[in-house]
C-alpha positions in Angstrom: -81.4 27.5 -28.9 -81.0 24.3 -31.0 -78.3 23.5 -33.6 -80.7 24.0 -36.5 -81.5 27.6 -35.4 -77.8 28.4 -34.8 -77.0 27.1 -38.3 -79.7 29.3 -39.8 -78.0 32.3 -38.2 -74.7 31.1 -39.7 -72.9 31.6 -36.4 -70.1 28.9 -36.3 -69.0 29.9 -32.8 -72.6 29.5 -31.5 -72.9 26.1 -33.2 -69.5 25.1 -31.7 -70.7 26.2 -28.2 -73.9 24.3 -28.5 -72.0 21.1 -29.7 -69.6 21.5 -26.7 -72.7 21.6 -24.4 -75.4 19.0 -24.4 -77.0 19.8 -27.8 -77.7 16.9 -30.1 -75.7 17.2 -33.4 -78.6 15.4 -35.2 -81.4 17.5 -33.7 -84.3 17.8 -36.2 -86.6 20.8 -36.3 -90.4 20.6 -37.0 -89.6 20.1 -40.7 -87.1 17.3 -40.0 -84.2 19.5 -40.9 -80.9 18.9 -39.1 -78.1 21.4 -38.8 -76.3 19.6 -41.6 -79.3 19.8 -44.0 -79.7 23.5 -43.3 -76.0 24.3 -43.6 -75.7 22.2 -46.8 -78.7 24.0 -48.4 -77.5 27.4 -47.4 -73.9 26.8 -48.6 -72.2 27.2 -45.3 -69.2 25.0 -45.9 -67.4 25.8 -42.7 -70.4 24.8 -40.6 -70.9 21.6 -42.7 -67.3 20.7 -42.0 -67.7 21.3 -38.3 -71.0 19.3 -38.2 -69.4 16.4 -40.1 -66.4 16.5 -37.8 -68.7 16.3 -34.8 -70.5 13.2 -36.2 -73.6 14.6 -37.9 -75.7 12.0 -39.5 -75.1 12.0 -43.2 -78.1 9.8 -44.1 -80.7 11.5 -42.0 -83.6 12.7 -44.1 -86.0 15.6 -43.6 -89.8 15.4 -43.7 -89.7 15.4 -47.5 -87.3 12.5 -47.6 -84.3 14.5 -48.7 -80.7 14.2 -47.3 -78.2 17.0 -46.8 -76.2 15.9 -49.8 -79.3 16.1 -52.0 -80.1 19.6 -50.6 -76.6 20.8 -51.4 -76.9 19.5 -54.9 -80.4 21.1 -55.4 -79.0 24.4 -54.3 -75.9 24.2 -56.5 -73.4 23.9 -53.7 -71.3 21.2 -55.4 -68.3 21.6 -53.1 -70.5 20.8 -50.1 -72.2 17.9 -52.0 -68.7 16.5 -52.8 -67.6 17.0 -49.2 -70.6 15.0 -47.9 -70.1 12.3 -50.5 -66.5 12.0 -49.4 -67.5 11.9 -45.7 -70.0 9.1 -46.6 -67.3 7.1 -48.3 -64.9 7.6 -45.3 -67.7 6.6 -42.9 -68.3 3.4 -44.8 -64.6 2.5 -44.8 -64.4 3.4 -41.1 -67.4 1.2 -40.4 -65.7 -1.7 -42.2 -62.6 -1.2 -40.1 -64.6 -1.1 -36.9 -66.5 -4.2 -37.9 -63.2 -6.0 -38.5 -61.9 -4.8 -35.2 -65.1 -6.0 -33.4 -64.8 -9.4 -35.2 -61.1 -9.6 -34.2 -62.0 -8.6 -30.6 -64.8 -11.2 -30.6 -62.4 -13.9 -31.8 -59.9 -12.8 -29.2 -62.6 -13.0 -26.6 -63.5 -16.5 -27.7 -59.9 -17.5 -27.5 -59.7 -16.0 -24.0 -62.9 -17.9 -23.1 -61.4 -21.1 -24.4 -58.2 -20.6 -22.4 -60.3 -19.8 -19.3 -62.3 -23.0 -19.8 -59.1 -25.0 -20.3 -57.5 -23.5 -17.1 -60.7 -24.0 -15.2 -60.9 -27.6 -16.4 -57.2 -28.1 -15.6 -57.7 -26.7 -12.1 -60.7 -28.9 -11.6 -58.7 -32.0 -12.6 -55.8 -30.9 -10.4 -58.3 -30.4 -7.5 -59.8 -33.9 -8.3 -56.3 -35.4 -8.4 -55.4 -33.8 -5.1 -58.7 -35.1 -3.6 -57.9 -38.6 -4.9 -54.3 -38.4 -3.6 -55.6 -37.2 -0.2 -58.0 -40.1 0.0 -55.3 -42.6 -1.0 -53.0 -41.2 1.7 -55.7 -41.5 4.3 -56.4 -45.1 3.2 -52.7 -45.9 3.3 -52.3 -44.3 6.7 -55.3 -46.3 8.0 -53.7 -49.5 6.7 -50.4 -48.6 8.3 -52.2 -47.9 11.6 -54.0 -51.2 11.4 -50.7 -53.0 10.7 -49.0 -51.3 13.6 -51.9 -52.3 15.9 -51.7 -55.9 14.7 -47.9 -55.9 15.2 -48.3 -54.5 18.8 -50.9 -57.2 19.6 -48.6 -59.9 18.3 -45.8 -58.6 20.4 -48.0 -58.5 23.4 -49.1 -62.0 22.8 -45.5 -63.2 22.4 -44.6 -61.5 25.6 -47.5 -63.0 27.4 -46.5 -66.5 26.4 
């Protein structure tokens, strides 16, 4: 059984069980009706609340292009229409907060990337400096060895004379 059919029966426990399983809260029947549209039209406030809490799509339209809020209004269920309107307002505010959080995270991510690049660049320069220092030590050691050899040769020549 799908959500829309369970809502038609008005069985909140069955709707809850279906939502706890793998059922799609926004499942649409052949007429494009979601559980939220059917519950709003039928005046089933408790099921509308449950579906909204579980993330039912407020802006989904049926095959006639009508939303759950409009169906509730047509049927005279003003309390449900107001609830959906409030849920829409809350969703928009929540989306703005999430967008700000994503932006903030994105900025933090860029800062982390910049720091990572700086560290990487620093490590590369340290590595380069270490390579240069190693080469300089080698060159210095070679000069010292040559100097020692020359000194030994001079001593040998002096002894030979």
